[in-house]
N, C-alpha and C positions, 0 to 999 in steps of 0.2 A: 284439444283445447279445451280448458274451461275458462270462463270469463266470471270472477269473483268480483262480485260488487259492494261495496260498502258505501251506505247513505249517512251522512252525519251534518249537523250543525253545531257548531262550537261547543264539541264535546270533548272534555279534558282527557275522556278515557281513550280517545282514538288509538293513541300509541299501542294500548294493549290488544286491542282489537285486530290491530296491523299485524303485530307480533304476533300473537295467536294462529294467525294464518301463515305466516312466514316460515314459523318453527316446525310447523308439519312437514313429513315427508310425503308429499303429494303425488299421487301415483300416474301424474299426468301432466303436462305442460298448462301454464295458466298465466293469464293476464289479471293483476289484482287492480281494479280501478276504482279512486275514492272518489264520490260525488260529495260536493259541499260548495255552499255559496261564499263562505267567509273566511277572512284573512288568516285567522288563527288556525283554521284546519290546514288551509294551504301551506302554511310555514312548516308545520309539523311533517305533512306529507312529503313535501319537497325535500326534508332532511333524510326521508326513509328513502328516496329517490337516489340519493347519492349513493347508496350502497347496494340497491336492489333494481335493475333495469324494466322487470315486470310491472314494476309499479306505477300506475297512469294516474294524473290528476286530473279530474274533469270538474271544470267549473260551471256550477248549473246557475240558473237565474233568480235563485232564492224564493221561489214560490211554492214549496212545500217537495216533501218525499217523492210522491207521484209524478209530479212535473218533472223532477231531476231524473227519475228512471225513465220517464218516455224520451227525455232528451239523450239520454247514453245508449239506448237499446240498440239504435241502429250501427253505434260504433262497437259494439260486442261481437267480438270474432269466434268465442267459444261455441263449442255444441251444446254445451249447457249452460245456462246462467244459475248462479248462486247469489242471493240476494241476504245480506244480511246489515246490522247496523251499526253504529260508531259508538253507541255506549255500552256494547255487551262485546263478549270475548267467546271463541269457539275452542271446545272442549279437544283434547287430542285425538287423532285421527277422525274427526268428524268430516271432513271433505273425503277421505277416502271410502268412509261410509257410505256417504250420497253417491260418489263415483259407482261402487259396487252394487247400489240398488237399482241403479238405471241399466245393468246389463239386462234386467226385465225389459224386454221392448214394448209390453203392453204399459208400461209406467210413463206418464207424461211430466207429472209433477210431483215433487217430494217435499215433505215438511220434517224439521229437525225436532228436537225436544227441547223447549226451555227448563232451566233447571235454575230455581231461585238461589240467590247469595244471601238473602237474609235469613237470620237466625228463627229458628221455630219458636224460641224461647220470648219472643215479643207478641202481641197482638196481631200487629200487620206482618209480622214475618210469618206467624203462624196462617194468618189469610194466604198469605201468598204459596206458601207449600199445600195448602188445601185445594187452592183453584189449579196450580200447575200439574199436580199428581190426579186432580179429577179430568184436567184437558188430555194428560197422558193416557188416562184409561178411555176416555171417548174416543181418542183417534185411533188407540191401538185395537179397540173393538172394531171400529167402522173399517178400519184398513184390513186387519184380519179376515173380516166378511165380504172384500170387495165392494164395498159402499164408499158414497162422497163422503170427502171430509175436508175441512177446511185447513189451509196451513197455519204454522206460526210464524208472524212477519220477521221475528227475530232471527230465524233461520229457514230458508226455504229456495227448493232449485226447481228448475222446468227447462224442457226441451227448447232449443233455441231454432226452431223448424219455421219459424213465421206465424205459429198460432199467436203468439203476442206481439204486437206491435206498438201498441198505446193501450194504456190501463186509463179507464174512468178516472178522474181527479177526485172526486167526490163519494169515493166507495173504498171499503178495505180492500187493498191490492192483495193481502193474503186470502181472500175469501173467492175475489172475483178471477184470479188466475186461476186456480185450480178447477173453476167452473168451466173455463173456456176449451181446457184440455180434456174434462170429463164431458163434453157437448160432442168433442170430436171423435169419442170412444175411447179415450185412453183412461187408464185407472190411476187412481192418486195413490201413491206411497207414503209409508209412517215408518221414518228410520230414527228409534230411540237412541242408538249409539250416536247418532247425529247431535251431540249436545251443545248448546249454547247458554251462556251461564248470564244472567239478569239480575241487576240491582232493582229491587221494586220499591215503591213507594215507603215513605217512612213515618208518615203522618196522614192523617184522615182526608184532610182536606185536598191532598196531591191523589191520594186514592180514588177519592170519588172524581175528580177531574180527571185522571186516566180512566175510569170504568166508563165514565158520560162519555167521552171521545170514542171509546172502543166501541160502545153501544150504537153511537152515532153514525160510527163508519159503516155501521150495518143495515142503517134504515133505508138507504135507497138501494139496495140491492133488486128487491123486488122489480124496479124500474129497467133496470139492465139485463136481469137474469130472473124474469117471472117463473120457470120452472127448476129453478136451482132448490135442491134439497138443502134445507136452512137447519144449521146444527146451531148456530149461536143465537137463541131466542130467549125472550123472558118465559115462555112457557116451557122451553126446553129446560131452563135452569131448573124451575120447580119439579117438573115432571122426571127429569134424570139426577140431577143433582142435589136434591133436598136428602135422600136415600144414602148417597155417598156420604154427604157432609154430614149426618148426623151418626154415621158408623165410623167417623174419622178420628174425632178426638181421642186421646188417650189419657187424659186425665179430665178432673170437673172444671179445672179453669180453661182448659181448651174447649170443651162443650159450652161453656158461656161464651167465649168467643166465638164460637160458631154461631150462637144466636144471635150475636151484635151483627156478625156478616150478614146473616139474612136481613137484617133491617138495613145495613148499608147499601145492599145492593138492591133491594126494593127503592131505597130513595134514588139510586143512581138511575135505575130505571124511569122512574116517575119523573125525576127531575128532565131527563132527556126529551121524553113526549111532551112534559110541558114546553119544554124550549122550541118544541118542532111545532106546535100549535101558537106561538106568541109570535105576535108580528115583529119583526125586525131581528128575530132570533134566528140565526143559521145554525141549522142542525149538525152539518159537518162541513168543513171545508180542508183542503188539502193545503197544510200551513206547518211551518216550525213550531209547533206550540210546546215548550219546555215542562216536563215534571220534574222540578229542581231537586226534589228529593231523591231522585233516582240517580243522579249524577255523582 
């Protein structure tokens, strides 16, 4: 049995997220748990429950995604827990691809592959293609060589064997979870066939806001996991990402957009760092901070 968990907060696209799972011919029984604190999501989920008894609504306390997950983990009955979000949707056969990967008993945690829904014809759409393709290349390379990799929070899965009881609320759950399994001697898998489709920001303000939040969620990893092999760092972006990015453009316009991305990413890192050393600024907290242009 599987426990498929969708985290959501006032997500207008939650119906598509649910339907993308229900429409799959999953080769194992499952429970579909939707965690959300708001009445809007509860209403949508209850309409689905009338047709499908495998759907469970879990009303969390509204303190953030990780807090909600910590509340629901003890109730998960599946041998594998699969996590995804309410503002994305899964590709066809993604769940079966994850199930098949877990046939390798050495694997404790698996990451799916995010695919951007934005068009490459705009600057921010192009940025999303570049960043997602770069992440795919990094994860594929690390997985192929048996090295540690961080999962994608949009879609990842892990064994429900007691390794994960609760997660720290002030770090990225898609980074700390693979680490806990890695420390127990498991390998971390990457399944590119397990696709999850994501709408990315369509304006620069939201893009920077999202990047800062992602960067900040990694800032305390050294506190909980001092020996964790770090993947998402400023220096890794320079060392690994620069050459990939410069070889990615197919037109002169895309090359100019790539240079603009360098400056925006640098600004996001510096802004996050300044926030971390400024009094009364919070580096990262687990809350429901919406990126409106991704909805």
